[in-house]
N, C-alpha and C positions, 0 to 999 in steps of 0.2 A: 462600486469598488470600495473596499474597506480603507479608511483613512489611517495610515500608520503613524504619522506625526503631524501635529498642527500647532502653530504658535499664534498667539493673539497679542498684538501690541508689545512684543518683547523688547525691552531695553536692558542694556547692561553697562554699568559704570565700574571700571576697575578701581581698586583701593587708592590708586594714584589720583583719581578724579577724572581720568580719561573716559569719555563715553564712547564705547566701541560699537554699540548697536542702538538704533533708534526706531521704534515703531515697526518691528518686523512681524509681518503677517504672512504665513506660508502654510500650505497644505501639501503633504506628500502622501501619495496613495501607495497602498501595499503592492509590491511587485514592480514599482517604478525603478528606472535607472536615471538618477538625477545628478547633474553636475552643478556644483556651486563654484562660481568663478569670480574673479576680481583681482585687482592689483594688491600688492603687499599692504597690509594694514586696512584692508577694506572690511574686515570683520568675518571672513569665511570661517576660520578655525574657531573663533569665539562663538559663532552661531551654532555650529554643529556640536560643540561641547555642551550646549544646553539640551541636546536631544536625549542624552543619557545621564544627565545630572552631574557631569563633571563641573559644570558651572550652573548657577541658579540665577534666574533673571532678577535684576534690580526692580523691574516693573514688568507686568504682563504675565501671561500664562503659557505653559507648554503642556500639550496633551500627547500621550503615547498610547496609541490604540484606544483612544477615548478616555483614558485615565489621566487625571491631573497629576503631573509628575511631582508636584510639591508634596503629594501624599505618599510618595515612595522614596526609599533610600537609593543612593547611587548604585549600591550593590544589586538591588532589585532591578533597577532600570538597565544596568549593564548586561543582564541576562537576556534582555529583549532587544536592546540596541547596542551592538558591539562596535567598539572604536579602535581602529588600527592607526597608531601614531605614524607621523611622517618618517621618523627615524626609528627603525626596528630596535636599535640598540637602546632606545629609551624605554623599551617595553620588555626586552629580554633580560633576565637576571639569574636564571638557573643554569647549572652546569651540565645538565643532561637534557636531551630532547624530551624524554618522558616527563621529567619534573617540570619543564617549562610549559609544555602543552597541557599537562594534566594539573597544573597548579590551581586553576580556578575550580575544577571539579573536586579536588581534595578539600578545598576551603568550604565547599558546599556539602561535604560529608559523603561523597560517593565512595563506594567500596573500591579496593585496589583492582579487583577484577573488572569493575565497571569503568574505572579510569583507564586501564590498559586497553579495553575494547574501544572506547570512544576516542582515545588518542590515535589509535591505529586508523580508525575511520576518518578522522580529521586530517591526518597526514596523507591519506589516500586521496582525499578531496583536493588537496593542494599539490598532489603529485610529487611529494617529497619522499624519496626512497633513501632513507638513512637509518642507521642503527639507533635504537631508542637510548643507548648509552652515549651517543655522540654529543659533543659539546657544541651547542648552537653558536657560541661566540666565535668558533673557529670556522664557521661556514661562510660561504660567499654572501655578498650583499643581497643578491636575488634570493638565495636560500633563506636568509634571515627574514626577508619580507614574508616568505611563505610560512616560516615558523610563527611569525607574529599573527598572520591571518588564521593559521590553524589553531592557535591558542584562543582565538575568539570564536571560531566556528565550532570548536568542541563544546561550547556552552549552548549551541543551537539557537542563536539569536534570530529574530525575525528581520532585523535591519542591520546592515553592515555599512559602517562609515569608514572611508579610507581617505586619509589626509595626505595629499601629494604622494601617492604610493610609488611613483616611478623615480623619485629623487635618488640620484646616485646610480641609476641603472642605465646601461647602454640600450640602444634601440631594440636589440634582440630580446634582452631580458625584460624590457618594458612591455614588449608585445606579448611575451609569454605570460607575464603577470596579469595583464589586462584581459587576455583570453580566459584566464582562470576566473577572474572577477565576472566576466561575461557569463561563463557557465554557472557560476553561483547565482547570478541574477535569473538566468533561465530556469533554474531549479525552483524559483519562487521567492527568493529573498529580495527585499528592497535594498537597493544600493545607492548610497550617497557618496559621490566622489568630489573631493575638494581639490581643485586644480587651477592653474593659470595656463595650462597647455591647451590651446584651442583645438589642435589637431587630435589630441587624445579625447577631448570632449565630443568633437565632431564624429569620431569613429565609434564611440560607445554609448554616449548618453542619449536618451530619448528626449529629455527636457533639460533646460539650462536656466539657472537663476544667476543673475549678475549683481554683485554687491558693489557699492561705492560709498565710502565714508559711513559705513555702518547702516546703510539703507538699501532697499531693493531697487535697483535701477531698471531691471527687466526680468521677466519671468515668462517663459513660453517654450514652444517646440524648438528643439535644438537647431534645426535647419533654418528657422526664421530668425532666431537670435544671433547665431554665428555667421550669418550672411549679411547682417546689418552693420556695415562699416562705420557709419556715423555713431550708432549706439555704442559699439565696442570701443571706439576711440575715446569715449567719455570715461572709460575705465582703463585706458592705456592697453587695450587688447587689439589684436589684428585678426581678421577672419583667416580661416585655413587657406593655404596657398592655392588650392584647387578652386576656391571661390573667386579669387582674382581672375583666374583663367575663364571661369564661367561668365563673369561680367564682361570680359573682353570679347567673348563670343556671343554676346547678346544678339548680334545681327543674324546669327544662325539659329535664333530662337532657343538658345540654350537657357534653361531656367536659371535665374540669378541667385536662387537659394540653394544651389548644389554645394555641399560641403564635404562630400566624400569622393575619393578617386573612383570607386566602383560605380557610383551614381553617374559620374561623368562618362565612364566607359560604356555603361549601359545605354545612356542617351545617344552617344555618338554611334554606337553599333546600330541602334534603331534608325538613326538619321541616315547612315550610310546605306542601310538596306532599302530604305524608302527612296533614296536618291537613285540607287541602281535600278529599283523596280520601275521608276518613272521613265527611265531611258528605254 
């Protein structure tokens, strides 16, 4: 499997002297859905901003599809690794949907006909049915998140980074947004999700990396990481609620690494069928 992003001994010190990252070694495969988790100040956002050149390591190397990122401009890297900010209002600055989503394409010299066509395709991917003359600033928070994602997808990056994408959204809108992200991943794009929401990570991520004090505390399959109570506690995180139930039902041979409701339902359905059959 192709390696999308790799870091070697990455360290980062802010101008204030605060060391945010220390010795980060990570490899992200193409097509993965990875969640990066940790408490506030653990270095999550600082780390992912290195993936597309928004930050450059004080020490160490970052490779994007085998290329040393130091040899490329941020503009070049952003075409490969798209970054969606936590607050879409920090990303949206144009007064029409067409100008906002098409901004990057125009900067790259695309013709107006190409801009229009690709903007329509990007908006269709995020299922945003709006007039191209509509002002994105007047849209709902959920719609503005979709605009922000569309403005990245229009550049056709191979990797999509989302920093706390469900902030400010209710449960319904959060689910809609994450189902959209899931579809994008299923279409082949690598997704890196920055979040402290264990239920969100449990439902969608295949792999989880936990950071603490700028270092990797754990890296592995989501179900193994998010069911490890002692490990998560070191980063002030709790397992998904369904995992607490799984541990309470260990006497029924329920696997202790269940982290999804549908996994629990599937297990119990099989268990009930086997119990009935034995009678």
